[in-house]
mmCIF file of the N, C-alpha and C atoms, coordinates in Angstrom:
data_MODEL
# 
_entry.id   MODEL 
# 
loop_
_atom_site.group_PDB 
_atom_site.id 
_atom_site.type_symbol 
_atom_site.label_atom_id 
_atom_site.label_alt_id 
_atom_site.label_comp_id 
_atom_site.label_asym_id 
_atom_site.label_entity_id 
_atom_site.label_seq_id 
_atom_site.pdbx_PDB_ins_code 
_atom_site.Cartn_x 
_atom_site.Cartn_y 
_atom_site.Cartn_z 
_atom_site.occupancy 
_atom_site.B_iso_or_equiv 
_atom_site.pdbx_formal_charge 
_atom_site.auth_seq_id 
_atom_site.auth_comp_id 
_atom_site.auth_asym_id 
_atom_site.auth_atom_id 
_atom_site.pdbx_PDB_model_num 
ATOM 1   N N  . MET A 1 1  ? 0.842  -1.178  0.000  1.00 0.00 ? 1  MET A N  1 
ATOM 2   C CA . MET A 1 1  ? 0.000  0.000   0.000  1.00 0.00 ? 1  MET A CA 1 
ATOM 3   C C  . MET A 1 1  ? 0.890  1.245   0.000  1.00 0.00 ? 1  MET A C  1 
ATOM 4   N N  . ASN A 1 2  ? 0.483  2.235   -0.688 1.00 0.00 ? 2  ASN A N  1 
ATOM 5   C CA . ASN A 1 2  ? 1.177  3.503   -0.741 1.00 0.00 ? 2  ASN A CA 1 
ATOM 6   C C  . ASN A 1 2  ? 1.085  4.188   0.628  1.00 0.00 ? 2  ASN A C  1 
ATOM 7   N N  . THR A 1 3  ? 2.210  4.676   1.138  1.00 0.00 ? 3  THR A N  1 
ATOM 8   C CA . THR A 1 3  ? 2.255  5.296   2.463  1.00 0.00 ? 3  THR A CA 1 
ATOM 9   C C  . THR A 1 3  ? 1.320  6.499   2.556  1.00 0.00 ? 3  THR A C  1 
ATOM 10  N N  . TYR A 1 4  ? 1.295  7.300   1.523  1.00 0.00 ? 4  TYR A N  1 
ATOM 11  C CA . TYR A 1 4  ? 0.422  8.476   1.524  1.00 0.00 ? 4  TYR A CA 1 
ATOM 12  C C  . TYR A 1 4  ? -1.039 8.078   1.715  1.00 0.00 ? 4  TYR A C  1 
ATOM 13  N N  . PHE A 1 5  ? -1.496 7.084   0.972  1.00 0.00 ? 5  PHE A N  1 
ATOM 14  C CA . PHE A 1 5  ? -2.891 6.663   1.089  1.00 0.00 ? 5  PHE A CA 1 
ATOM 15  C C  . PHE A 1 5  ? -3.163 6.017   2.446  1.00 0.00 ? 5  PHE A C  1 
ATOM 16  N N  . GLY A 1 6  ? -2.174 5.350   3.000  1.00 0.00 ? 6  GLY A N  1 
ATOM 17  C CA . GLY A 1 6  ? -2.313 4.812   4.351  1.00 0.00 ? 6  GLY A CA 1 
ATOM 18  C C  . GLY A 1 6  ? -2.511 5.919   5.368  1.00 0.00 ? 6  GLY A C  1 
ATOM 19  N N  . LEU A 1 7  ? -1.760 7.003   5.218  1.00 0.00 ? 7  LEU A N  1 
ATOM 20  C CA . LEU A 1 7  ? -1.927 8.146   6.120  1.00 0.00 ? 7  LEU A CA 1 
ATOM 21  C C  . LEU A 1 7  ? -3.289 8.791   5.940  1.00 0.00 ? 7  LEU A C  1 
ATOM 22  N N  . LEU A 1 8  ? -3.728 8.916   4.697  1.00 0.00 ? 8  LEU A N  1 
ATOM 23  C CA . LEU A 1 8  ? -5.065 9.472   4.462  1.00 0.00 ? 8  LEU A CA 1 
ATOM 24  C C  . LEU A 1 8  ? -6.125 8.633   5.161  1.00 0.00 ? 8  LEU A C  1 
ATOM 25  N N  . ALA A 1 9  ? -5.989 7.322   5.078  1.00 0.00 ? 9  ALA A N  1 
ATOM 26  C CA . ALA A 1 9  ? -6.957 6.439   5.742  1.00 0.00 ? 9  ALA A CA 1 
ATOM 27  C C  . ALA A 1 9  ? -6.878 6.606   7.260  1.00 0.00 ? 9  ALA A C  1 
ATOM 28  N N  . GLU A 1 10 ? -5.671 6.670   7.791  1.00 0.00 ? 10 GLU A N  1 
ATOM 29  C CA . GLU A 1 10 ? -5.499 6.804   9.245  1.00 0.00 ? 10 GLU A CA 1 
ATOM 30  C C  . GLU A 1 10 ? -6.074 8.108   9.772  1.00 0.00 ? 10 GLU A C  1 
ATOM 31  N N  . PHE A 1 11 ? -5.927 9.168   9.004  1.00 0.00 ? 11 PHE A N  1 
ATOM 32  C CA . PHE A 1 11 ? -6.368 10.491  9.451  1.00 0.00 ? 11 PHE A CA 1 
ATOM 33  C C  . PHE A 1 11 ? -7.661 10.931  8.773  1.00 0.00 ? 11 PHE A C  1 
ATOM 34  N N  . ASN A 1 12 ? -8.505 9.973   8.443  1.00 0.00 ? 12 ASN A N  1 
ATOM 35  C CA . ASN A 1 12 ? -9.851 10.239  7.910  1.00 0.00 ? 12 ASN A CA 1 
ATOM 36  C C  . ASN A 1 12 ? -9.863 11.154  6.689  1.00 0.00 ? 12 ASN A C  1 
ATOM 37  N N  . GLY A 1 13 ? -8.943 10.932  5.779  1.00 0.00 ? 13 GLY A N  1 
ATOM 38  C CA . GLY A 1 13 ? -8.932 11.665  4.528  1.00 0.00 ? 13 GLY A CA 1 
ATOM 39  C C  . GLY A 1 13 ? -8.308 13.038  4.577  1.00 0.00 ? 13 GLY A C  1 
ATOM 40  N N  . ARG A 1 14 ? -7.807 13.444  5.728  1.00 0.00 ? 14 ARG A N  1 
ATOM 41  C CA . ARG A 1 14 ? -7.186 14.771  5.839  1.00 0.00 ? 14 ARG A CA 1 
ATOM 42  C C  . ARG A 1 14 ? -5.786 14.737  5.232  1.00 0.00 ? 14 ARG A C  1 
ATOM 43  N N  . ALA A 1 15 ? -5.486 15.680  4.372  1.00 0.00 ? 15 ALA A N  1 
ATOM 44  C CA . ALA A 1 15 ? -4.163 15.754  3.750  1.00 0.00 ? 15 ALA A CA 1 
ATOM 45  C C  . ALA A 1 15 ? -3.213 16.635  4.560  1.00 0.00 ? 15 ALA A C  1 
ATOM 46  N N  . GLU A 1 16 ? -3.758 17.501  5.374  1.00 0.00 ? 16 GLU A N  1 
ATOM 47  C CA . GLU A 1 16 ? -2.971 18.357  6.260  1.00 0.00 ? 16 GLU A CA 1 
ATOM 48  C C  . GLU A 1 16 ? -3.254 17.897  7.683  1.00 0.00 ? 16 GLU A C  1 
ATOM 49  N N  . LEU A 1 17 ? -2.224 17.442  8.371  1.00 0.00 ? 17 LEU A N  1 
ATOM 50  C CA . LEU A 1 17 ? -2.392 16.755  9.649  1.00 0.00 ? 17 LEU A CA 1 
ATOM 51  C C  . LEU A 1 17 ? -1.936 17.626  10.813 1.00 0.00 ? 17 LEU A C  1 
ATOM 52  N N  . PRO A 1 18 ? -2.712 17.672  11.887 1.00 0.00 ? 18 PRO A N  1 
ATOM 53  C CA . PRO A 1 18 ? -2.296 18.441  13.062 1.00 0.00 ? 18 PRO A CA 1 
ATOM 54  C C  . PRO A 1 18 ? -1.044 17.827  13.694 1.00 0.00 ? 18 PRO A C  1 
ATOM 55  N N  . LEU A 1 19 ? -0.068 18.658  13.949 1.00 0.00 ? 19 LEU A N  1 
ATOM 56  C CA . LEU A 1 19 ? 1.179  18.188  14.553 1.00 0.00 ? 19 LEU A CA 1 
ATOM 57  C C  . LEU A 1 19 ? 0.927  17.481  15.876 1.00 0.00 ? 19 LEU A C  1 
ATOM 58  N N  . ASP A 1 20 ? -0.058 17.948  16.635 1.00 0.00 ? 20 ASP A N  1 
ATOM 59  C CA . ASP A 1 20 ? -0.378 17.326  17.925 1.00 0.00 ? 20 ASP A CA 1 
ATOM 60  C C  . ASP A 1 20 ? -0.737 15.850  17.780 1.00 0.00 ? 20 ASP A C  1 
ATOM 61  N N  . GLU A 1 21 ? -1.317 15.464  16.660 1.00 0.00 ? 21 GLU A N  1 
ATOM 62  C CA . GLU A 1 21 ? -1.691 14.068  16.431 1.00 0.00 ? 21 GLU A CA 1 
ATOM 63  C C  . GLU A 1 21 ? -0.540 13.263  15.830 1.00 0.00 ? 21 GLU A C  1 
ATOM 64  N N  . VAL A 1 22 ? 0.306  13.912  15.069 1.00 0.00 ? 22 VAL A N  1 
ATOM 65  C CA . VAL A 1 22 ? 1.394  13.234  14.366 1.00 0.00 ? 22 VAL A CA 1 
ATOM 66  C C  . VAL A 1 22 ? 2.601  12.993  15.279 1.00 0.00 ? 22 VAL A C  1 
ATOM 67  N N  . ALA A 1 23 ? 2.937  13.976  16.093 1.00 0.00 ? 23 ALA A N  1 
ATOM 68  C CA . ALA A 1 23 ? 4.183  13.962  16.862 1.00 0.00 ? 23 ALA A CA 1 
ATOM 69  C C  . ALA A 1 23 ? 4.368  12.739  17.762 1.00 0.00 ? 23 ALA A C  1 
ATOM 70  N N  . PRO A 1 24 ? 3.403  12.377  18.596 1.00 0.00 ? 24 PRO A N  1 
ATOM 71  C CA . PRO A 1 24 ? 3.651  11.225  19.470 1.00 0.00 ? 24 PRO A CA 1 
ATOM 72  C C  . PRO A 1 24 ? 3.852  9.922   18.691 1.00 0.00 ? 24 PRO A C  1 
ATOM 73  N N  . ARG A 1 25 ? 3.077  9.728   17.671 1.00 0.00 ? 25 ARG A N  1 
ATOM 74  C CA . ARG A 1 25 ? 3.118  8.461   16.942 1.00 0.00 ? 25 ARG A CA 1 
ATOM 75  C C  . ARG A 1 25 ? 4.327  8.337   16.014 1.00 0.00 ? 25 ARG A C  1 
ATOM 76  N N  . TYR A 1 26 ? 4.654  9.396   15.305 1.00 0.00 ? 26 TYR A N  1 
ATOM 77  C CA . TYR A 1 26 ? 5.683  9.301   14.274 1.00 0.00 ? 26 TYR A CA 1 
ATOM 78  C C  . TYR A 1 26 ? 7.023  9.934   14.635 1.00 0.00 ? 26 TYR A C  1 
ATOM 79  N N  . PHE A 1 27 ? 7.037  10.849  15.598 1.00 0.00 ? 27 PHE A N  1 
ATOM 80  C CA . PHE A 1 27 ? 8.291  11.482  15.983 1.00 0.00 ? 27 PHE A CA 1 
ATOM 81  C C  . PHE A 1 27 ? 8.725  11.115  17.398 1.00 0.00 ? 27 PHE A C  1 
ATOM 82  N N  . GLY A 1 28 ? 7.849  10.462  18.147 1.00 0.00 ? 28 GLY A N  1 
ATOM 83  C CA . GLY A 1 28 ? 8.197  10.016  19.487 1.00 0.00 ? 28 GLY A CA 1 
ATOM 84  C C  . GLY A 1 28 ? 8.383  11.134  20.492 1.00 0.00 ? 28 GLY A C  1 
ATOM 85  N N  . VAL A 1 29 ? 7.713  12.238  20.279 1.00 0.00 ? 29 VAL A N  1 
ATOM 86  C CA . VAL A 1 29 ? 7.787  13.354  21.221 1.00 0.00 ? 29 VAL A CA 1 
ATOM 87  C C  . VAL A 1 29 ? 6.377  13.807  21.576 1.00 0.00 ? 29 VAL A C  1 
ATOM 88  N N  . SER A 1 30 ? 6.265  14.480  22.696 1.00 0.00 ? 30 SER A N  1 
ATOM 89  C CA . SER A 1 30 ? 4.965  14.980  23.122 1.00 0.00 ? 30 SER A CA 1 
ATOM 90  C C  . SER A 1 30 ? 4.534  16.137  22.219 1.00 0.00 ? 30 SER A C  1 
ATOM 91  N N  . PRO A 1 31 ? 3.228  16.407  22.185 1.00 0.00 ? 31 PRO A N  1 
ATOM 92  C CA . PRO A 1 31 ? 2.767  17.557  21.405 1.00 0.00 ? 31 PRO A CA 1 
ATOM 93  C C  . PRO A 1 31 ? 3.433  18.868  21.830 1.00 0.00 ? 31 PRO A C  1 
ATOM 94  N N  . ARG A 1 32 ? 3.672  19.028  23.100 1.00 0.00 ? 32 ARG A N  1 
ATOM 95  C CA . ARG A 1 32 ? 4.304  20.261  23.592 1.00 0.00 ? 32 ARG A CA 1 
ATOM 96  C C  . ARG A 1 32 ? 5.740  20.392  23.071 1.00 0.00 ? 32 ARG A C  1 
ATOM 97  N N  . THR A 1 33 ? 6.499  19.299  23.157 1.00 0.00 ? 33 THR A N  1 
ATOM 98  C CA . THR A 1 33 ? 7.869  19.304  22.636 1.00 0.00 ? 33 THR A CA 1 
ATOM 99  C C  . THR A 1 33 ? 7.867  19.539  21.135 1.00 0.00 ? 33 THR A C  1 
ATOM 100 N N  . ALA A 1 34 ? 6.942  18.902  20.438 1.00 0.00 ? 34 ALA A N  1 
ATOM 101 C CA . ALA A 1 34 ? 6.853  19.078  18.987 1.00 0.00 ? 34 ALA A CA 1 
ATOM 102 C C  . ALA A 1 34 ? 6.547  20.525  18.627 1.00 0.00 ? 34 ALA A C  1 
ATOM 103 N N  . SER A 1 35 ? 5.682  21.154  19.375 1.00 0.00 ? 35 SER A N  1 
ATOM 104 C CA . SER A 1 35 ? 5.339  22.549  19.120 1.00 0.00 ? 35 SER A CA 1 
ATOM 105 C C  . SER A 1 35 ? 6.552  23.455  19.300 1.00 0.00 ? 35 SER A C  1 
ATOM 106 N N  . THR A 1 36 ? 7.328  23.190  20.331 1.00 0.00 ? 36 THR A N  1 
ATOM 107 C CA . THR A 1 36 ? 8.552  23.962  20.566 1.00 0.00 ? 36 THR A CA 1 
ATOM 108 C C  . THR A 1 36 ? 9.527  23.771  19.412 1.00 0.00 ? 36 THR A C  1 
ATOM 109 N N  . ARG A 1 37 ? 9.707  22.529  19.001 1.00 0.00 ? 37 ARG A N  1 
ATOM 110 C CA . ARG A 1 37 ? 10.615 22.242  17.889 1.00 0.00 ? 37 ARG A CA 1 
ATOM 111 C C  . ARG A 1 37 ? 10.092 22.811  16.568 1.00 0.00 ? 37 ARG A C  1 
ATOM 112 N N  . ALA A 1 38 ? 8.776  22.838  16.419 1.00 0.00 ? 38 ALA A N  1 
ATOM 113 C CA . ALA A 1 38 ? 8.187  23.380  15.191 1.00 0.00 ? 38 ALA A CA 1 
ATOM 114 C C  . ALA A 1 38 ? 8.550  24.846  15.020 1.00 0.00 ? 38 ALA A C  1 
ATOM 115 N N  . GLY A 1 39 ? 8.538  25.598  16.113 1.00 0.00 ? 39 GLY A N  1 
ATOM 116 C CA . GLY A 1 39 ? 8.891  27.005  16.046 1.00 0.00 ? 39 GLY A CA 1 
ATOM 117 C C  . GLY A 1 39 ? 10.305 27.230  15.550 1.00 0.00 ? 39 GLY A C  1 
ATOM 118 N N  . ALA A 1 40 ? 11.170 26.255  15.782 1.00 0.00 ? 40 ALA A N  1 
ATOM 119 C CA . ALA A 1 40 ? 12.560 26.347  15.324 1.00 0.00 ? 40 ALA A CA 1 
ATOM 120 C C  . ALA A 1 40 ? 12.787 25.545  14.039 1.00 0.00 ? 40 ALA A C  1 
ATOM 121 N N  . GLN A 1 41 ? 11.715 24.995  13.474 1.00 0.00 ? 41 GLN A N  1 
ATOM 122 C CA . GLN A 1 41 ? 11.806 24.117  12.301 1.00 0.00 ? 41 GLN A CA 1 
ATOM 123 C C  . GLN A 1 41 ? 12.829 23.006  12.543 1.00 0.00 ? 41 GLN A C  1 
ATOM 124 N N  . ALA A 1 42 ? 12.742 22.386  13.736 1.00 0.00 ? 42 ALA A N  1 
ATOM 125 C CA . ALA A 1 42 ? 13.687 21.341  14.137 1.00 0.00 ? 42 ALA A CA 1 
ATOM 126 C C  . ALA A 1 42 ? 13.023 19.965  14.172 1.00 0.00 ? 42 ALA A C  1 
ATOM 127 N N  . LEU A 1 43 ? 12.082 19.741  13.272 1.00 0.00 ? 43 LEU A N  1 
ATOM 128 C CA . LEU A 1 43 ? 11.444 18.439  13.140 1.00 0.00 ? 43 LEU A CA 1 
ATOM 129 C C  . LEU A 1 43 ? 11.893 17.831  11.817 1.00 0.00 ? 43 LEU A C  1 
ATOM 130 N N  . PRO A 1 44 ? 11.717 16.526  11.630 1.00 0.00 ? 44 PRO A N  1 
ATOM 131 C CA . PRO A 1 44 ? 12.211 15.895  10.402 1.00 0.00 ? 44 PRO A CA 1 
ATOM 132 C C  . PRO A 1 44 ? 11.395 16.206  9.148  1.00 0.00 ? 44 PRO A C  1 
ATOM 133 N N  . VAL A 1 45 ? 10.298 16.921  9.289  1.00 0.00 ? 45 VAL A N  1 
ATOM 134 C CA . VAL A 1 45 ? 9.485  17.339  8.138  1.00 0.00 ? 45 VAL A CA 1 
ATOM 135 C C  . VAL A 1 45 ? 9.116  18.807  8.314  1.00 0.00 ? 45 VAL A C  1 
ATOM 136 N N  . PRO A 1 46 ? 8.821  19.493  7.221  1.00 0.00 ? 46 PRO A N  1 
ATOM 137 C CA . PRO A 1 46 ? 8.387  20.886  7.349  1.00 0.00 ? 46 PRO A CA 1 
ATOM 138 C C  . PRO A 1 46 ? 7.029  20.973  8.049  1.00 0.00 ? 46 PRO A C  1 
ATOM 139 N N  . VAL A 1 47 ? 6.876  21.980  8.885  1.00 0.00 ? 47 VAL A N  1 
ATOM 140 C CA . VAL A 1 47 ? 5.592  22.245  9.542  1.00 0.00 ? 47 VAL A CA 1 
ATOM 141 C C  . VAL A 1 47 ? 5.240  23.715  9.312  1.00 0.00 ? 47 VAL A C  1 
ATOM 142 N N  . TYR A 1 48 ? 3.952  24.009  9.378  1.00 0.00 ? 48 TYR A N  1 
ATOM 143 C CA . TYR A 1 48 ? 3.507  25.372  9.102  1.00 0.00 ? 48 TYR A CA 1 
ATOM 144 C C  . TYR A 1 48 ? 2.187  25.628  9.796  1.00 0.00 ? 48 TYR A C  1 
ATOM 145 N N  . ARG A 1 49 ? 1.831  26.875  9.867  1.00 0.00 ? 49 ARG A N  1 
ATOM 146 C CA . ARG A 1 49 ? 0.527  27.287  10.386 1.00 0.00 ? 49 ARG A CA 1 
ATOM 147 C C  . ARG A 1 49 ? -0.291 27.789  9.206  1.00 0.00 ? 49 ARG A C  1 
ATOM 148 N N  . ALA A 1 50 ? -1.520 27.350  9.105  1.00 0.00 ? 50 ALA A N  1 
ATOM 149 C CA . ALA A 1 50 ? -2.373 27.771  7.994  1.00 0.00 ? 50 ALA A CA 1 
ATOM 150 C C  . ALA A 1 50 ? -2.814 29.225  8.164  1.00 0.00 ? 50 ALA A C  1 
ATOM 151 N N  . GLY A 1 51 ? -2.961 29.645  9.400  1.00 0.00 ? 51 GLY A N  1 
ATOM 152 C CA . GLY A 1 51 ? -3.379 31.021  9.665  1.00 0.00 ? 51 GLY A CA 1 
ATOM 153 C C  . GLY A 1 51 ? -2.205 31.893  10.061 1.00 0.00 ? 51 GLY A C  1 
ATOM 154 N N  . ASP A 1 52 ? -2.449 33.192  10.154 1.00 0.00 ? 52 ASP A N  1 
ATOM 155 C CA . ASP A 1 52 ? -1.407 34.141  10.533 1.00 0.00 ? 52 ASP A CA 1 
ATOM 156 C C  . ASP A 1 52 ? -1.234 34.254  12.045 1.00 0.00 ? 52 ASP A C  1 
ATOM 157 N N  . SER A 1 53 ? -2.144 33.661  12.793 1.00 0.00 ? 53 SER A N  1 
ATOM 158 C CA . SER A 1 53 ? -2.130 33.780  14.242 1.00 0.00 ? 53 SER A CA 1 
ATOM 159 C C  . SER A 1 53 ? -1.167 32.793  14.886 1.00 0.00 ? 53 SER A C  1 
ATOM 160 N N  . GLN A 1 54 ? -0.553 33.229  15.988 1.00 0.00 ? 54 GLN A N  1 
ATOM 161 C CA . GLN A 1 54 ? 0.291  32.336  16.779 1.00 0.00 ? 54 GLN A CA 1 
ATOM 162 C C  . GLN A 1 54 ? -0.527 31.198  17.397 1.00 0.00 ? 54 GLN A C  1 
ATOM 163 N N  . LYS A 1 55 ? -1.825 31.388  17.461 1.00 0.00 ? 55 LYS A N  1 
ATOM 164 C CA . LYS A 1 55 ? -2.704 30.366  18.042 1.00 0.00 ? 55 LYS A CA 1 
ATOM 165 C C  . LYS A 1 55 ? -3.151 29.335  17.022 1.00 0.00 ? 55 LYS A C  1 
ATOM 166 N N  . SER A 1 56 ? -2.858 29.563  15.744 1.00 0.00 ? 56 SER A N  1 
ATOM 167 C CA . SER A 1 56 ? -3.198 28.568  14.725 1.00 0.00 ? 56 SER A CA 1 
ATOM 168 C C  . SER A 1 56 ? -2.378 27.308  14.979 1.00 0.00 ? 56 SER A C  1 
ATOM 169 N N  . PRO A 1 57 ? -2.976 26.142  14.804 1.00 0.00 ? 57 PRO A N  1 
ATOM 170 C CA . PRO A 1 57 ? -2.227 24.908  15.068 1.00 0.00 ? 57 PRO A CA 1 
ATOM 171 C C  . PRO A 1 57 ? -1.159 24.658  14.004 1.00 0.00 ? 57 PRO A C  1 
ATOM 172 N N  . TRP A 1 58 ? -0.103 23.993  14.428 1.00 0.00 ? 58 TRP A N  1 
ATOM 173 C CA . TRP A 1 58 ? 0.931  23.566  13.495 1.00 0.00 ? 58 TRP A CA 1 
ATOM 174 C C  . TRP A 1 58 ? 0.389  22.411  12.670 1.00 0.00 ? 58 TRP A C  1 
ATOM 175 N N  . LEU A 1 59 ? 0.700  22.398  11.384 1.00 0.00 ? 59 LEU A N  1 
ATOM 176 C CA . LEU A 1 59 ? 0.239  21.347  10.482 1.00 0.00 ? 59 LEU A CA 1 
ATOM 177 C C  . LEU A 1 59 ? 1.419  20.687  9.787  1.00 0.00 ? 59 LEU A C  1 
ATOM 178 N N  . VAL A 1 60 ? 1.207  19.424  9.409  1.00 0.00 ? 60 VAL A N  1 
ATOM 179 C CA . VAL A 1 60 ? 2.177  18.645  8.651  1.00 0.00 ? 60 VAL A CA 1 
ATOM 180 C C  . VAL A 1 60 ? 1.460  18.134  7.414  1.00 0.00 ? 60 VAL A C  1 
ATOM 181 N N  . SER A 1 61 ? 2.087  18.258  6.265  1.00 0.00 ? 61 SER A N  1 
ATOM 182 C CA . SER A 1 61 ? 1.507  17.725  5.040  1.00 0.00 ? 61 SER A CA 1 
ATOM 183 C C  . SER A 1 61 ? 1.642  16.209  5.027  1.00 0.00 ? 61 SER A C  1 
ATOM 184 N N  . ALA A 1 62 ? 0.576  15.518  4.676  1.00 0.00 ? 62 ALA A N  1 
ATOM 185 C CA . ALA A 1 62 ? 0.629  14.060  4.574  1.00 0.00 ? 62 ALA A CA 1 
ATOM 186 C C  . ALA A 1 62 ? 1.640  13.632  3.513  1.00 0.00 ? 62 ALA A C  1 
ATOM 187 N N  . VAL A 1 63 ? 1.816  14.436  2.486  1.00 0.00 ? 63 VAL A N  1 
ATOM 188 C CA . VAL A 1 63 ? 2.800  14.137  1.438  1.00 0.00 ? 63 VAL A CA 1 
ATOM 189 C C  . VAL A 1 63 ? 4.207  14.138  2.033  1.00 0.00 ? 63 VAL A C  1 
ATOM 190 N N  . ASP A 1 64 ? 4.520  15.165  2.827  1.00 0.00 ? 64 ASP A N  1 
ATOM 191 C CA . ASP A 1 64 ? 5.848  15.255  3.446  1.00 0.00 ? 64 ASP A CA 1 
ATOM 192 C C  . ASP A 1 64 ? 6.074  14.137  4.450  1.00 0.00 ? 64 ASP A C  1 
ATOM 193 N N  . LEU A 1 65 ? 5.064  13.839  5.257  1.00 0.00 ? 65 LEU A N  1 
ATOM 194 C CA . LEU A 1 65 ? 5.196  12.771  6.239  1.00 0.00 ? 65 LEU A CA 1 
ATOM 195 C C  . LEU A 1 65 ? 5.373  11.422  5.543  1.00 0.00 ? 65 LEU A C  1 
ATOM 196 N N  . ALA A 1 66 ? 4.630  11.172  4.490  1.00 0.00 ? 66 ALA A N  1 
ATOM 197 C CA . ALA A 1 66 ? 4.761  9.910   3.752  1.00 0.00 ? 66 ALA A CA 1 
ATOM 198 C C  . ALA A 1 66 ? 6.165  9.775   3.162  1.00 0.00 ? 66 ALA A C  1 
ATOM 199 N N  . ALA A 1 67 ? 6.696  10.856  2.600  1.00 0.00 ? 67 ALA A N  1 
ATOM 200 C CA . ALA A 1 67 ? 8.053  10.815  2.038  1.00 0.00 ? 67 ALA A CA 1 
ATOM 201 C C  . ALA A 1 67 ? 9.077  10.523  3.131  1.00 0.00 ? 67 ALA A C  1 
ATOM 202 N N  . PHE A 1 68 ? 8.918  11.151  4.298  1.00 0.00 ? 68 PHE A N  1 
ATOM 203 C CA . PHE A 1 68 ? 9.807  10.905  5.428  1.00 0.00 ? 68 PHE A CA 1 
ATOM 204 C C  . PHE A 1 68 ? 9.746  9.439   5.852  1.00 0.00 ? 68 PHE A C  1 
ATOM 205 N N  . LEU A 1 69 ? 8.548  8.897   5.988  1.00 0.00 ? 69 LEU A N  1 
ATOM 206 C CA . LEU A 1 69 ? 8.399  7.506   6.397  1.00 0.00 ? 69 LEU A CA 1 
ATOM 207 C C  . LEU A 1 69 ? 8.976  6.547   5.362  1.00 0.00 ? 69 LEU A C  1 
ATOM 208 N N  . ASP A 1 70 ? 8.770  6.840   4.103  1.00 0.00 ? 70 ASP A N  1 
ATOM 209 C CA . ASP A 1 70 ? 9.334  5.998   3.044  1.00 0.00 ? 70 ASP A CA 1 
ATOM 210 C C  . ASP A 1 70 ? 10.863 6.012   3.084  1.00 0.00 ? 70 ASP A C  1 
ATOM 211 N N  . GLU A 1 71 ? 11.464 7.172   3.322  1.00 0.00 ? 71 GLU A N  1 
ATOM 212 C CA . GLU A 1 71 ? 12.920 7.272   3.442  1.00 0.00 ? 71 GLU A CA 1 
ATOM 213 C C  . GLU A 1 71 ? 13.434 6.456   4.610  1.00 0.00 ? 71 GLU A C  1 
ATOM 214 N N  . ARG A 1 72 ? 12.747 6.568   5.750  1.00 0.00 ? 72 ARG A N  1 
ATOM 215 C CA . ARG A 1 72 ? 13.164 5.814   6.942  1.00 0.00 ? 72 ARG A CA 1 
ATOM 216 C C  . ARG A 1 72 ? 13.043 4.312   6.707  1.00 0.00 ? 72 ARG A C  1 
ATOM 217 N N  . ARG A 1 73 ? 11.978 3.894   6.033  1.00 0.00 ? 73 ARG A N  1 
ATOM 218 C CA . ARG A 1 73 ? 11.791 2.477   5.740  1.00 0.00 ? 73 ARG A CA 1 
ATOM 219 C C  . ARG A 1 73 ? 12.898 1.976   4.817  1.00 0.00 ? 73 ARG A C  1 
ATOM 220 N N  . GLU A 1 74 ? 13.259 2.765   3.824  1.00 0.00 ? 74 GLU A N  1 
ATOM 221 C CA . GLU A 1 74 ? 14.328 2.368   2.901  1.00 0.00 ? 74 GLU A CA 1 
ATOM 222 C C  . GLU A 1 74 ? 15.669 2.272   3.622  1.00 0.00 ? 74 GLU A C  1 
ATOM 223 N N  . GLU A 1 75 ? 15.938 3.196   4.542  1.00 0.00 ? 75 GLU A N  1 
ATOM 224 C CA . GLU A 1 75 ? 17.155 3.123   5.348  1.00 0.00 ? 75 GLU A CA 1 
ATOM 225 C C  . GLU A 1 75 ? 17.177 1.836   6.167  1.00 0.00 ? 75 GLU A C  1 
ATOM 226 N N  . ALA A 1 76 ? 16.063 1.500   6.770  1.00 0.00 ? 76 ALA A N  1 
ATOM 227 C CA . ALA A 1 76 ? 15.971 0.275   7.569  1.00 0.00 ? 76 ALA A CA 1 
ATOM 228 C C  . ALA A 1 76 ? 16.160 -0.958  6.696  1.00 0.00 ? 76 ALA A C  1 
ATOM 229 N N  . ARG A 1 77 ? 15.575 -0.944  5.513  1.00 0.00 ? 77 ARG A N  1 
ATOM 230 C CA . ARG A 1 77 ? 15.707 -2.078  4.590  1.00 0.00 ? 77 ARG A CA 1 
ATOM 231 C C  . ARG A 1 77 ? 17.171 -2.265  4.181  1.00 0.00 ? 77 ARG A C  1 
ATOM 232 N N  . THR A 1 78 ? 17.861 -1.173  3.903  1.00 0.00 ? 78 THR A N  1 
ATOM 233 C CA . THR A 1 78 ? 19.271 -1.244  3.529  1.00 0.00 ? 78 THR A CA 1 
ATOM 234 C C  . THR A 1 78 ? 20.099 -1.816  4.665  1.00 0.00 ? 78 THR A C  1 
ATOM 235 N N  . MET A 1 79 ? 19.867 -1.342  5.871  1.00 0.00 ? 79 MET A N  1 
ATOM 236 C CA . MET A 1 79 ? 20.598 -1.866  7.038  1.00 0.00 ? 79 MET A CA 1 
ATOM 237 C C  . MET A 1 79 ? 20.303 -3.344  7.256  1.00 0.00 ? 79 MET A C  1 
ATOM 238 N N  . TRP A 1 80 ? 19.051 -3.739  7.105  1.00 0.00 ? 80 TRP A N  1 
ATOM 239 C CA . TRP A 1 80 ? 18.666 -5.133  7.290  1.00 0.00 ? 80 TRP A CA 1 
ATOM 240 C C  . TRP A 1 80 ? 19.391 -6.024  6.282  1.00 0.00 ? 80 TRP A C  1 
ATOM 241 N N  . LYS A 1 81 ? 19.457 -5.553  5.034  1.00 0.00 ? 81 LYS A N  1 
ATOM 242 C CA . LYS A 1 81 ? 20.149 -6.342  4.003  1.00 0.00 ? 81 LYS A CA 1 
ATOM 243 C C  . LYS A 1 81 ? 21.622 -6.491  4.314  1.00 0.00 ? 81 LYS A C  1 
ATOM 244 N N  . ARG A 1 82 ? 22.236 -5.445  4.815  1.00 0.00 ? 82 ARG A N  1 
ATOM 245 C CA . ARG A 1 82 ? 23.653 -5.522  5.182  1.00 0.00 ? 82 ARG A CA 1 
ATOM 246 C C  . ARG A 1 82 ? 23.911 -6.581  6.251  1.00 0.00 ? 82 ARG A C  1 
ATOM 247 N N  . VAL A 1 83 ? 23.014 -6.663  7.194  1.00 0.00 ? 83 VAL A N  1 
ATOM 248 C CA . VAL A 1 83 ? 23.167 -7.591  8.306  1.00 0.00 ? 83 VAL A CA 1 
ATOM 249 C C  . VAL A 1 83 ? 22.787 -9.017  7.917  1.00 0.00 ? 83 VAL A C  1 
ATOM 250 N N  . ASN A 1 84 ? 21.783 -9.164  7.081  1.00 0.00 ? 84 ASN A N  1 
ATOM 251 C CA . ASN A 1 84 ? 21.203 -10.484 6.817  1.00 0.00 ? 84 ASN A CA 1 
ATOM 252 C C  . ASN A 1 84 ? 21.598 -11.111 5.482  1.00 0.00 ? 84 ASN A C  1 
ATOM 253 N N  . GLU A 1 85 ? 22.424 -10.471 4.717  1.00 0.00 ? 85 GLU A N  1 
ATOM 254 C CA . GLU A 1 85 ? 22.821 -11.086 3.438  1.00 0.00 ? 85 GLU A CA 1 
ATOM 255 C C  . GLU A 1 85 ? 24.279 -11.369 3.403  1.00 0.00 ? 85 GLU A C  1 
# 
């Protein structure tokens, strides 16, 4: 299955995902830590606010997250092959 479509299914068809929902599952950090890192653009994917307000939630594109996950999976596959072949 395509990673992007898997994310769409997981997040009920939303293509722009709230960082608060993504961070614990995919980055292993709390929403608060993720928000702090987002302000410094110190996360493994680009994050942005849709609105001009500081109170607007941070968002992650499902396209960017899928690309990140695919890269990580390929890195793991390469390492596995090195060890097991």
